[in-house]
C-alpha positions as CSV (number, residue, x, y, z in Angstrom):
1,M,147.0,-27.2,230.7
2,P,146.6,-25.4,234.0
3,R,143.2,-25.2,235.6
4,L,141.1,-22.3,234.2
5,M,140.1,-20.9,237.6
6,P,141.9,-20.9,241.0
7,D,140.3,-22.6,243.9
8,T,139.4,-19.6,246.1
9,G,138.0,-16.2,245.8
10,P,141.2,-14.3,246.8
11,Q,143.2,-16.4,244.3
12,R,140.8,-15.5,241.6
13,V,141.1,-11.8,242.4
14,L,144.9,-12.0,242.3
15,A,144.7,-13.9,239.0
16,A,142.4,-11.4,237.5
17,S,144.6,-8.4,238.6
18,N,147.6,-10.2,237.2
19,F,145.9,-11.0,233.9
20,V,145.0,-7.4,233.3
21,Y,148.4,-6.2,234.2
22,T,150.1,-8.6,231.9
23,V,148.0,-7.8,228.8
24,G,149.6,-4.3,229.1
25,S,153.0,-5.8,229.9
26,G,152.7,-8.0,226.7
27,L,152.5,-4.8,224.6
28,H,155.6,-3.4,226.2
29,L,157.6,-6.6,226.3
30,T,157.1,-7.3,222.7
31,A,157.6,-3.8,221.2
32,G,158.8,-1.6,224.1
33,V,162.4,-1.6,223.0
34,L,161.4,-1.0,219.4
35,Y,159.2,2.0,220.5
36,F,162.4,3.8,221.7
37,T,164.6,2.7,218.9
38,E,162.2,2.8,215.9
39,A,159.6,5.5,216.9
40,V,161.6,7.8,219.3
41,H,164.8,7.0,217.3
42,L,167.1,6.5,220.3
43,P,170.3,4.5,219.5
44,A,170.1,0.9,220.7
45,G,173.2,1.5,222.9
46,Q,171.5,4.4,224.7
47,V,168.4,2.3,225.2
48,G,170.4,-0.5,226.8
49,L,172.3,2.0,229.0
50,G,169.0,3.6,230.1
51,L,167.5,0.3,231.0
52,G,170.6,-0.6,232.9
53,I,170.5,2.6,235.0
54,A,166.8,1.9,235.7
55,G,167.5,-1.6,236.8
56,L,170.3,-0.5,239.2
57,L,168.0,2.1,240.8
58,A,165.3,-0.6,241.3
59,L,167.7,-3.0,243.0
60,A,167.4,-1.9,246.7
61,L,163.8,-0.8,246.5
62,G,162.3,-4.3,246.3
63,V,163.9,-5.2,249.7
64,T,162.6,-2.1,251.4
65,V,159.1,-2.3,250.0
66,G,158.9,-6.1,250.7
67,H,159.7,-5.3,254.3
68,L,157.0,-2.7,254.4
69,A,154.5,-5.1,253.0
70,D,155.4,-7.6,255.7
71,R,154.9,-5.0,258.4
72,H,152.1,-2.8,257.2
73,G,149.9,-4.9,254.9
74,A,150.7,-6.0,251.4
75,R,147.5,-5.2,249.5
76,G,147.6,-1.4,249.8
77,I,151.3,-1.2,249.1
78,Y,151.1,-3.5,246.1
79,A,148.2,-1.4,244.6
80,A,150.2,1.8,245.1
81,T,153.1,0.4,243.2
82,L,150.8,-0.4,240.3
83,V,149.5,3.2,240.2
84,V,153.1,4.6,240.2
85,Q,154.0,2.2,237.4
86,A,151.0,3.4,235.4
87,V,152.0,7.1,235.7
88,A,155.7,6.3,234.8
89,T,154.7,4.3,231.8
90,A,152.4,7.1,230.5
91,C,155.4,9.4,230.7
92,F,157.1,7.3,228.0
93,V,155.1,9.4,225.4
94,L,157.0,12.5,226.6
95,A,160.4,10.8,226.4
96,D,161.8,12.2,223.2
97,S,165.5,12.2,224.2
98,F,167.9,10.2,226.4
99,W,167.5,11.8,229.8
100,P,163.6,12.0,229.8
101,F,163.7,8.3,228.7
102,V,166.0,7.5,231.6
103,L,163.8,9.2,234.1
104,A,160.6,7.5,232.9
105,V,162.1,4.0,232.8
106,C,163.8,4.5,236.2
107,A,160.4,5.2,237.8
108,A,158.7,2.4,236.0
109,A,161.4,-0.2,236.8
110,A,161.5,0.9,240.5
111,A,157.7,0.5,240.8
112,K,157.8,-2.9,239.0
113,A,160.5,-4.2,241.4
114,A,158.6,-2.9,244.4
115,G,155.4,-4.5,243.2
116,I,156.9,-7.9,242.8
117,A,158.1,-7.8,246.4
118,A,154.9,-6.4,247.8
119,R,152.8,-9.1,246.0
120,S,154.8,-12.0,247.6
121,P,153.1,-12.0,251.0
122,L,149.8,-12.1,249.2
123,I,150.9,-15.1,247.2
124,R,152.1,-16.9,250.3
125,H,149.0,-16.0,252.3
126,Y,146.4,-17.0,249.7
127,G,148.5,-19.6,247.8
128,G,147.3,-22.6,249.8
129,E,149.6,-25.3,251.1
130,R,152.2,-24.8,248.3
131,P,152.3,-21.2,247.2
132,Q,155.0,-22.2,244.7
133,E,152.3,-23.9,242.6
134,F,150.0,-20.9,242.8
135,R,152.9,-18.8,241.7
136,A,153.4,-21.1,238.8
137,Y,149.6,-20.7,238.0
138,L,150.0,-17.0,238.0
139,R,152.9,-17.3,235.6
140,A,150.7,-19.3,233.3
141,V,148.1,-16.5,233.5
142,T,150.8,-14.0,233.0
143,N,151.7,-15.6,229.7
144,V,148.1,-15.7,228.5
145,G,148.0,-11.9,229.1
146,I,151.4,-11.4,227.4
147,S,150.3,-13.4,224.4
148,L,147.2,-11.1,223.9
149,G,149.4,-8.1,224.3
150,A,151.9,-9.5,221.9
151,V,149.2,-9.8,219.2
152,L,148.3,-6.2,219.6
153,A,152.0,-5.3,219.6
154,G,152.4,-7.1,216.3
155,W,149.9,-4.7,214.8
156,V,151.9,-1.8,216.2
157,V,155.2,-3.0,214.8
158,Q,153.6,-3.6,211.4
159,V,152.1,-0.1,211.3
160,G,155.3,1.4,212.7
161,T,154.0,4.9,213.1
162,L,154.7,7.1,216.2
163,T,151.0,7.4,216.9
164,A,150.6,3.6,216.9
165,Y,153.5,3.2,219.3
166,Q,152.1,6.0,221.6
167,L,148.7,4.3,221.7
168,M,150.4,1.2,222.8
169,V,152.1,3.0,225.7
170,I,148.8,4.6,226.9
171,A,147.1,1.2,226.7
172,N,149.8,-0.3,228.9
173,A,149.4,2.4,231.5
174,I,145.6,1.9,231.6
175,A,146.1,-1.8,232.2
176,F,148.2,-1.1,235.2
177,V,145.5,1.2,236.7
178,A,142.8,-1.4,236.1
179,S,145.0,-4.0,237.7
180,A,145.3,-1.9,240.9
181,A,141.5,-1.3,240.9
182,I,140.7,-5.0,240.9
183,L,142.7,-5.4,244.1
184,V,139.9,-3.6,246.0
185,L,138.1,-6.9,245.9
186,L,140.9,-8.7,247.7
187,P,140.6,-9.1,251.5
188,P,143.5,-7.4,253.3
189,V,146.3,-9.5,254.8
190,A,147.2,-8.7,258.4
191,P,150.8,-7.6,258.9
192,A,153.2,-10.2,260.1
193,P,154.1,-10.0,263.8
194,T,157.5,-8.6,264.6
195,T,160.2,-11.0,265.9
196,G,163.4,-10.5,267.8
197,G,166.8,-10.3,266.2
198,P,168.2,-8.3,263.4
199,R,165.8,-6.3,261.2
200,W,167.2,-7.1,257.8
201,I,167.7,-10.8,258.2
202,A,167.6,-11.6,254.5
203,L,170.6,-9.4,253.8
204,R,172.6,-11.4,256.3
205,D,171.7,-14.8,254.7
206,R,174.8,-15.3,252.5
207,P,173.6,-18.6,250.8
208,Y,170.3,-16.9,249.9
209,L,172.2,-13.9,248.5
210,L,174.4,-16.3,246.4
211,L,171.2,-17.9,245.0
212,T,169.8,-14.5,244.3
213,T,172.9,-13.6,242.3
214,L,172.8,-16.9,240.4
215,D,169.1,-16.5,239.6
216,G,169.7,-13.0,238.5
217,I,172.4,-14.0,236.0
218,M,170.1,-16.8,234.8
219,A,167.2,-14.3,234.6
220,I,169.0,-12.4,231.8
221,Q,167.5,-15.2,229.7
222,F,164.2,-13.4,229.8
223,K,165.7,-10.5,227.8
224,V,166.7,-12.9,225.1
225,L,163.0,-13.0,223.9
226,T,162.1,-9.4,224.7
227,V,165.3,-7.5,223.7
228,A,167.8,-9.6,221.8
229,I,165.6,-11.6,219.4
230,P,163.5,-8.6,218.2
231,L,166.7,-6.5,217.5
232,W,168.4,-9.6,216.0
233,I,165.5,-10.3,213.6
234,V,165.4,-6.6,212.4
235,A,169.2,-6.1,212.2
236,A,170.8,-9.5,211.3
237,T,168.3,-11.7,209.6
238,T,166.1,-11.8,206.5
239,A,163.1,-13.1,208.6
240,P,159.9,-11.1,208.4
241,H,159.3,-8.6,211.2
242,W,156.0,-10.2,212.1
243,L,158.1,-13.1,213.4
244,I,158.8,-10.9,216.5
245,S,155.3,-11.5,217.7
246,A,155.3,-15.1,216.5
247,T,158.4,-15.8,218.7
248,M,156.7,-14.2,221.7
249,L,153.5,-16.1,221.1
250,T,155.3,-19.4,220.8
251,G,157.0,-19.0,224.1
252,T,153.9,-17.8,225.9
253,V,151.8,-20.7,224.6
254,I,154.3,-23.2,225.9
255,V,154.5,-21.5,229.3
256,V,150.7,-21.4,229.6
257,A,150.4,-25.1,228.8
258,F,153.3,-26.5,230.8
259,Q,154.4,-24.1,233.6
260,V,152.2,-25.5,236.3
261,R,153.1,-29.1,235.3
262,A,156.8,-28.3,235.3
263,S,156.5,-26.7,238.8
264,R,154.8,-29.8,240.2
265,N,157.9,-31.8,239.4
266,V,160.1,-29.3,241.2
267,D,158.9,-29.8,244.7
268,S,162.1,-29.4,246.9
269,P,165.2,-27.2,246.9
270,A,167.2,-30.2,245.6
271,T,165.0,-30.7,242.5
272,G,165.1,-26.9,242.0
273,A,168.8,-27.0,241.9
274,H,168.7,-29.7,239.2
275,A,166.1,-27.7,237.2
276,Y,168.5,-24.7,237.2
277,R,171.2,-27.0,235.7
278,R,168.9,-28.3,233.0
279,A,167.8,-24.8,232.1
280,G,171.4,-23.6,231.6
281,V,172.0,-26.4,229.0
282,A,168.7,-25.5,227.2
283,F,169.7,-21.9,227.0
284,L,173.1,-22.8,225.6
285,I,171.5,-24.8,222.8
286,A,168.9,-22.1,222.0
287,C,171.5,-19.3,221.8
288,S,173.6,-21.4,219.5
289,L,170.7,-21.9,217.1
290,I,169.8,-18.2,217.1
291,S,173.4,-17.4,216.1
292,L,173.0,-19.7,213.1
293,S,169.9,-17.8,211.8
294,A,171.9,-14.9,210.3
295,G,172.8,-14.9,206.7
296,I,170.4,-17.6,205.5
297,P,167.1,-17.5,203.6
298,A,164.1,-16.0,205.3
299,W,162.2,-19.3,205.6
300,A,165.2,-21.1,207.1
301,A,165.9,-18.2,209.5
302,A,162.3,-18.3,210.7
303,A,162.3,-22.1,211.2
304,L,165.6,-21.9,213.1
305,L,164.4,-19.1,215.3
306,I,161.1,-20.8,216.2
307,T,163.0,-24.0,217.1
308,A,165.4,-22.0,219.2
309,V,162.5,-20.3,221.0
310,V,160.9,-23.6,221.8
311,I,164.1,-24.9,223.3
312,H,164.7,-21.7,225.1
313,T,161.2,-21.7,226.6
314,I,161.6,-25.3,227.9
315,G,164.7,-23.9,229.7
316,E,162.5,-21.0,230.9
317,L,160.0,-23.4,232.4
318,W,162.8,-25.1,234.4
319,H,164.4,-21.9,235.5
320,S,161.1,-20.4,236.7
321,A,160.1,-23.5,238.5
322,A,163.5,-23.6,240.2
323,G,163.2,-20.0,241.3
324,F,159.7,-20.4,242.7
325,E,160.8,-23.3,244.8
326,V,164.0,-22.1,246.2
327,S,162.9,-18.6,246.9
328,F,159.8,-19.7,248.9
329,A,161.2,-22.9,250.5
330,L,164.3,-21.1,251.8
331,A,162.5,-18.0,253.1
332,P,161.0,-17.9,256.7
333,P,157.2,-17.3,256.6
334,H,157.4,-14.2,258.9
335,A,159.7,-12.4,256.4
336,T,158.3,-13.5,253.1
337,G,158.2,-10.0,251.6
338,Q,161.7,-9.1,252.7
339,Y,163.2,-12.4,251.5
340,L,161.3,-12.3,248.2
341,G,162.4,-8.7,247.9
342,V,166.0,-9.8,248.2
343,F,165.4,-12.6,245.7
344,G,164.0,-9.9,243.4
345,L,167.4,-8.3,243.4
346,G,168.3,-11.0,240.9
347,A,165.6,-9.8,238.6
348,G,166.9,-6.3,239.2
349,L,170.3,-7.4,238.2
350,S,168.9,-8.8,234.9
351,E,167.0,-5.6,234.3
352,A,170.1,-3.5,235.0
353,F,172.7,-5.5,233.1
354,G,170.7,-7.8,230.8
355,P,169.6,-5.5,228.0
356,G,173.0,-3.8,227.7
357,L,174.9,-7.0,228.0
358,L,172.8,-8.8,225.4
359,I,172.9,-5.9,223.0
360,A,176.7,-5.7,223.3
361,L,177.2,-9.4,222.9
362,C,174.5,-10.5,220.5
363,I,173.8,-7.4,218.4
364,T,177.0,-5.3,218.4
365,W,179.4,-8.2,218.5
366,G,177.1,-10.5,216.5
367,R,177.2,-14.3,216.1
368,P,180.0,-15.1,218.5
369,G,178.2,-13.2,221.3
370,W,175.4,-15.6,221.2
371,Y,177.7,-18.5,222.1
372,V,179.2,-16.5,225.0
373,A,175.7,-15.7,226.3
374,G,174.7,-19.4,226.1
375,A,177.9,-20.4,228.0
376,M,177.2,-17.9,230.7
377,F,173.7,-19.5,231.3
378,A,175.1,-23.0,231.3
379,L,177.9,-22.2,233.8
380,T,175.3,-20.5,236.1
381,G,173.1,-23.6,236.0
382,L,176.1,-25.7,237.0
383,A,176.8,-23.5,240.0
384,A,173.2,-23.7,241.4
385,P,173.3,-27.2,243.0
386,P,176.2,-26.5,245.4
387,A,174.7,-23.1,246.3
388,V,171.3,-24.7,247.2
389,R,173.1,-27.3,249.3
390,W,174.8,-24.5,251.2
391,A,171.5,-22.7,251.8
392,Q,169.9,-25.9,253.1
393,R,172.7,-26.5,255.5
394,R,172.3,-23.0,256.9
395,Q,168.5,-23.4,257.1
396,H,168.8,-26.7,259.0
397,A,171.4,-25.2,261.4
398,L,169.1,-22.3,262.2
399,Q,166.2,-24.7,262.8
400,A,168.3,-26.8,265.2
401,Q,169.3,-23.6,267.1
402,R,165.6,-22.5,267.5
403,M,164.3,-25.9,268.7
404,P,165.8,-25.6,272.3
405,V,164.6,-22.1,272.6
406,E,161.0,-23.0,271.5
407,A,161.0,-26.0,273.8
408,A,162.0,-23.8,276.7
409,S,159.3,-21.3,276.0
410,T,156.6,-23.9,276.3
411,V,157.7,-25.1,279.7
């Protein structure tokens, strides 16, 4: 189990803000798709398309906001993104057709991507000697919050009324506002000093861009638990609907218990590369088991789905630990926000294409689509080690180039 409280005051403020935020997120992650399909009665295909459009819009915003956080102070910008996300989320209750839905989710997704990038300099500044481990701790906190939100979402799904779903949306928005308010207690971080050379250095780092792409493809796995499995349980299995919350809770408990421990064992880009590879294999096995849950008795489907979720979550631990390590270790400290904003493009790719892709493969196509999705994850994991080695070679070459310049400046 991770330690209950972080070591320093600023870390505790960040953890508290993150916890409140993710209680609201747990509501949306567990039942957000069902809100639009079951309560608003939008077709699943339209929901997938709208989420894809929102993800595409959010892609570039993370890089820009990350750069602003580096140059103008991360705390205020991060808090502003949370407020925008709260307003956009509250507008979900007004989204009674496709285009209002698209506008609301576009604003929410853009603010979410911007917030992830703006928070990165805060994590690096207050995260101690290894901000990767503090990031893993925050992910454990995230899953505690999500598990609480998932319990509440389970009640919403069982009630199934429009009013219950709308109350869920409003509670989510309130959580985002409260998360922003907690950041007032966080000491501000001085902007990073400007350096010579190109302004958008992260966008010129081709190995880092390749890793961003691979991580983005792998990050589609997060949508397996939040999009594909809920729709699969409702549409293709005889399992009870309360199993939607049970699968979410199973995954979050495992992450809370083991994410920090898994990240401690991933302490270099090389070990991160190997963790990507292991994660891909785990996702392939899990997707295969999910496919087998259709057309069998309810108790057998439930047992198979829970087993698949356990294996999937083990892969998720490895994938997250790998992403924490390579994204921080291969980013220069003076451009953390910009680089992590670029790395967030991978999450943007998964937001843009993940829901629609998984709905098309696993829900519309059905059982064969689960095997295709699993193979995609496995092949992506196999591609990670050579990409990491390329990024390390570039990093070492740049360090070798800077050493004579730094030596001359001290003479």
